[in-house]
N, C-alpha and C positions, 0 to 999 in steps of 0.2 A: 741412546734413543734412536739415532740414525741407523745403528746396526740392526736393532729390532725391526725397524721399518723395512730395511733391505731384506732381512730374513723372511718377512712376511711376503714380500714381492717374489722372492725366489721360490718359496713354498707354493705360492699361487701359480707361478709359471710352471713348475714341475707337475702340479696337479692337472693343470690344463693340458700339458703335453701328453700325460698319461691317459687322460680321458678322451683325447681327440685324435690320437695317432691313427686309429683305425678308420676314421671317417674323412680326414682332411688330406688332400694331396699336397705335394711340395709347392704347387703354384697357388695355394690358398692365400686369402687376404688375412693379415694379422694386424690387429690394432691393440695398443697398450696404453693404459692411462693410470693415474694414481689409484683409482678405485677398482682396477682390475684389468682384464684383457678379454678380447673377443677374437675368435677365429672363424672365418666363413669359407666353406668349400663349395664344391659343385653340387647341383641338384638339391639345394636347400640345406645341405649339411652345415652344421655350425656348433660351436662350443663357446661357453663363456664362464669366466671365473672371477669372483670378486669377494669383498668382505662378508657378504651375506650368503655365499654358497656358490655352487657350480651347476651348470646345465649343459646337456649334450643333446643334439638332435641329429638323427640319421634317417636312412631310408625307411627303416622299420618302426620308428617311433622316437621317443625321447626319454631322457632321465634327468632328474634334478634333485639336488640335495642342499638343504640350508639349515638355518637355525631352528626352524620349527618342524623339520622332518624331511622326508624324501618321497619322491614319486617316480614311477617308471610306467611308460605306456608303449605298447607294441600292437602288432596286428591282431593278436589273440586276446587282448584285454589290458588291464592295468593293475598296478599295485601301489599302495601309498601307506606310509607310516608317519605318525606325528605324535605330538604330546598326548593326545587323547585316545590313541589306539592305532589300529591298522586295518586296511581293507584291501581285498584282492578280488578282481572280477575277471572272468574268462568266458569262453564260449559256452561252457556248461553250467555257469552259475557264478556265485560270489561267496566270499567269506569275509566277515568283519569281526574285529575284536577290540574292545575298549574297556574303560574303567567299570562300566556297569554290566559287562557280560560279553557274549559272543554269539554270532549267528552264522549259519552256513545254509545256502540255498542252491539247489541244483535242479536238473530235469525231473528227478524222482521225488522231490519234496524239499523239506527244510528241517533244520534242527536249531534250537536256540537254548542258551544257558545264561542265567543271570542271577541276581541276588535272590529272586523269589522262586527259583527252581528251574526245571528243564521242560521244554515244549518240543514235541516232535510231530510233524505233520507230513502226510504224503497224499498226493493226488494222482489218480490213475483214470484212464479212459473207461475201464470196465473191471469187473471182478476177475475175469479171465486174464486181463492184462496185469493185474496185481499178482496173480498166482505165478505168472511167468517171471515177473520181476523179483518176487520174493524167493522163489526157488527152494522153499522149505515147506515141510508139512506141518506148519503151525497155523494157529488161528490169526485172522487179520486183526491188527492192533487198533485199539481205541485211538481215534484221531485221524485215521486214514480216511481219505475222501475218494469217492468214485463219481464219475460224470453221470452214471446211471446205476440203478440198483442191480444186484445179481439177478440173472434170469429166473432163478428159483425162489426169489424173495416173495414173501407174502406180507400183506398189510396186517398190522397189529394195533388196534385202537387202545389207548390207555388214557383214561381221564380227559377225554376231549382232544387229545393229541394223537397223531398217527405216526407209527414207526414201521419199519420194514425189517423182516427177520429172514435170515438164511444162513445155514451152516453154523449155527451157534452164535451168530453176531447180529446185533441190532443196529439199525441205521435211522438217522433223522435227516430231514432236509435243512440245509443251511446255505447262506450266500457266501461265495468265495470268489474274489476278483470279479465281482459283478455277475457271476453265473450261479445258478442253483445246482448244488451238488448234494451227494448223499454221504454223510459222515458217520463213521462207526462210533457208537456211544455205549456206555455201560448198560446192562440189562435194566430197563425201567421197571420199578416195582409195580406189580399189578398186571404186567403183560402176561398173556396166556397163549401158549403154543400147543399145537396138537401132538407133536412128537418131540421127545427129548433129544438133544444132541448126543453124539457118541461120547463114550468115556465117562458116563455118569455112574455114581455109586449110591446105594441106598443107605440112609442114616436115620436114626431115631433120636429125637430131641424132645424131652419132656413127654415121652410116650407117644409122640406124633411122628409119623413116617415122612421123610423128605427125600428128595433126590438131589444129590450134590454134584453139580457139573462145573468143575473147576472151583472158582470162588463164589459161584452163583448157586442159590438154593431154589428148588421148585417144590410146590406142594400140589398133590393130585386134586383136581377139581372136576366138576361134571363135564366140562367141555375140553379138558386137556390138562396142562400143567402150568401153574401160575408162579411167577417170580415173587419170592418173599424175602424178607430180611429177618434173620434170626437174632434175637436180642438175649 
């Protein structure tokens, strides 16, 4: 029994020395007790080790590890891991993972995955800003948010609601972080536009002619082209 106790104390001391050698000068204050040991150095540097874990504090942050997990904090953010998951935060955003899923958020938007699926959202100052950030010749994705609609957007009324349309994408106004933004949504059924987007093809279904633009179908009406759903 005594040997086990001494072995624990020796292990604790070795761990403490390994963790604090880089922050504590030879003139540091060292205190030992049955429950652990503490070392204090200059400029607030310190380290402690005991039955429940270890902790180190230096000029650029601190680190701690114990029975329930570990945490580290520095000038550029922090990281923590425990029984229920892990989280990391830095200057450009954060990432978190746990039993129910994971989420990542940064300057350009966020992504989340969980038991019920995946959600991706992005917010940009303008459509032009999105084009620069996207760097690809593809359509803007559903869920993307702009602080203001594209300059070329036109209003499209549908069943008492108002949408904005530009370059093959439809927008609706939503609240995000206390501000009104314009979010890309799927083509609302009944919406009428005057000119079809590029890349459409003509198809006939049940003897009726339609224009297929990606997954969306339009039917020619008197004032333009109307979004329809084929059954």
